[in-house]
Residue, then its C-alpha position, 0 to 999 in steps of 0.5 A: m709169917l713174912p710175905l717174902s723170903i728173907e733172901e728176897i727182902r735182903r736184896d732190897y738192902p745193897i749194904l748187906s752185901r758188904t764185907f769187913y775184914g773179909k767177913p760178910l757184914v752182920y748188922f746188929d745195930n738196928t736199935a740205933t738206926s735201921q738200914t734203908p731199902r732201895q725203894v726208899v732211896e729211889a723215892v729220895e731220888r725221884m723227889y730230887f730229880r722230878h719234884k724238888a720245889n719249895v712246898h706250900r708256897g708256889v702256885f706252879s706245878i712242881s711246887q704243887e706236886a711237892t706239896g701234895l707228896m709231903e701232905a700225902a706223907r702226913e696222911d700216911v703217918r696219920r693212918y700208921i698211928n691212927a691219929r684223928s686228924t693230920a692236924e695232929v701230925i707234926f714233922t720234926r727232925g727226929t724224936t729228940e726234936a719232938i720231945n724238945l718241942v713238947a718240953a719247950s712249948y707245953g712245958g714252957e707254957f703250962l709248967g711253973d715253979g713247984d711243979r713236978i714231972i715223972l720220968t723213968v729210970m730207963e729213959h734215953h737222954a732225949n727224954i731227960v735233958p729237955w726237961q732238965l733244960l726246962q728246970r733251968r728256967k723254972d723251979i720244977h722237980i723231976d721224979v723217977v720211976p724205978m724198975l724191978p730186977d727183970g727190967s720192968l717198971d715198978m708200977e706201984a712206985y709209979r702210982r705213988l709218985f703222983t702228987d697234986r703238983t704233978r703236971m707231966v709224965a714222959f716215958c719210953h714205950v720201949s727201952n732202947v737198952l733193955g727192950t722192955v715194953n712198958p704198959v703204956r695204956e695202964m700208965v696213961e690211965v693212971a696219969h689221966s686219973h690225976g689230970v696229967p698229960v702223957l708224952v711217950d717216946g716211941a722211937q723204939a716201938a714204932p718200927h716193931m709194933a702197931i701204934d694206935v695213939q687213940a687206943l693208947d690215949v696218949d697226949f703226945y707220941a714221938f718217933s723217928s724215920h731212920k729207925m723205921y727203914g726211912p731217911a735220917g733227919v725226919g721225925v714225927l710228933y703226934g699231939r692231941e689237937s686240943l693241946l696243940e691249939k693251946m701251945p705256943p710255937y716252938q720256933g718262929g719263921g716262915e710257913m708257921i704264920a697267918n699274918v706278920s707285921f712289925e706290930k703283931t704276928t698271928f700263927a697258922p693252926p697246927p700242924l704248921k704252927f710247929e713247922a717253921g721254915t722249909p721242911d725236909f720235904v724230900d725225906i718226908a715224902a720218902f718216909a712215906e715209902a718206908l711206911k708203905y714198905i713196912g705195911r707191905l711186909g706187915v708190922e706184926n710179921i716183922a715183930a714175929h720174925e724179930h722175936a724168933l731171932l731174939e728167943w733163939t739168940t738169947a737162949e744160946m747166949m745164956k749157955i756161954p760162961g760168964m754171960r750177963i744179959f740186962g733186961m729179961a722182962p716178958g714180951k720184950c722187943a728184939v734187943i739184947s744188952f749184955l756183958m761177957g764176964n767183966a770184959h769191957h764192952y768196948d773190947t767186946g765190940m771191937l773184937l766182934d767188928k773184926l769178925g764183921i759183926a756190927v753191934r753197939t757199945g757204950h751207955h746207949c744215951a742212957e747213963p742213969l739206967m747204967h748207973s742203976l745197973g751198977i755198970e758203965g755200959t753194955v754191948r747191944a745187939s738188936f734185930a730187924v726184918y732183914n736179919t737171919l738165923s744164920e747171922c745169929e748163928t755167926f754171932i753166937s760162934a763169934l762170942h764163943r771165939i772171942r770169949p777166951m780173949l776177954d778172960 
């Protein structure tokens, strides 16, 4: 149970008081980005008004304050995911950059012609395109794990894909379309039995469940602030320190060096080796406030609240004639992707918008998954801690109202 009432929680989000077309905003696009509570916005304001100075370089007091707040945030992230050391916590611009970093640095250094990478059919483009870019440089092959009819991965097929040339496995913890929660620990055990490292895209998992990178035994884990009630433009790459030490820098510049001459440059140890240039220290410090916010509410409590909304809404949607829901794997996260009969997803989304309901439409940056489902796209509703049963009731009423318009 949440320690605060939903009404109290919603007061932290002024945007939820907005109206559109005369209707109160119902924000159901949390899988794309969550809203940001006033506590986090106030942390951004404090950084700009009280602590803004470049980090790691100044001996003066404000610079030391800013550096301390950024590095305290690194420790907050370490604690949130139970990393062994802050050396394993790299700040990026988001999950996408974190995955690109691994593909470019680890992939560029340790994958060669003839090697193979295992991905899954449900990957976001952010976990497909970076590996395809690597393919342009090296003759590597991508193998794809298919899924079962309920939207869960075909684990037997996954096991069969391994060969003596498999060098990397990368997959999402939670599907951003189906809500499927993949069996990370089991998949990691299989990969490690073949001596293969694993990268997990945790963008959809980190806001909704406790993450323990040591218990999962992952080698890399990526996630984003803006899906966790935090500022946009900040992400995290967790990397096993023994691997980070062997990897070359992703970018070059200030901050990530030990010594520079025109003859030779030596690099700082992780994590600074992978954080070239001035970081977004303002939003990194504010991200720490978002993690504290989640901690005060309790991530398990948030998940239970979202799951209750998911179960009620799914059951009510299934009563609507012609409703098609994609992804019904047991234990899924609070995401519902659907189509109403043969209506175009865009038409459904536009009609819902006129009733004040914000949902996502399209392929959700998962075109290969859509192709496997035989569709162009879906409508997607996704929940967060500030959503209410009343909003779900409004959503269901809206679906009944627009259904005749879509026939």
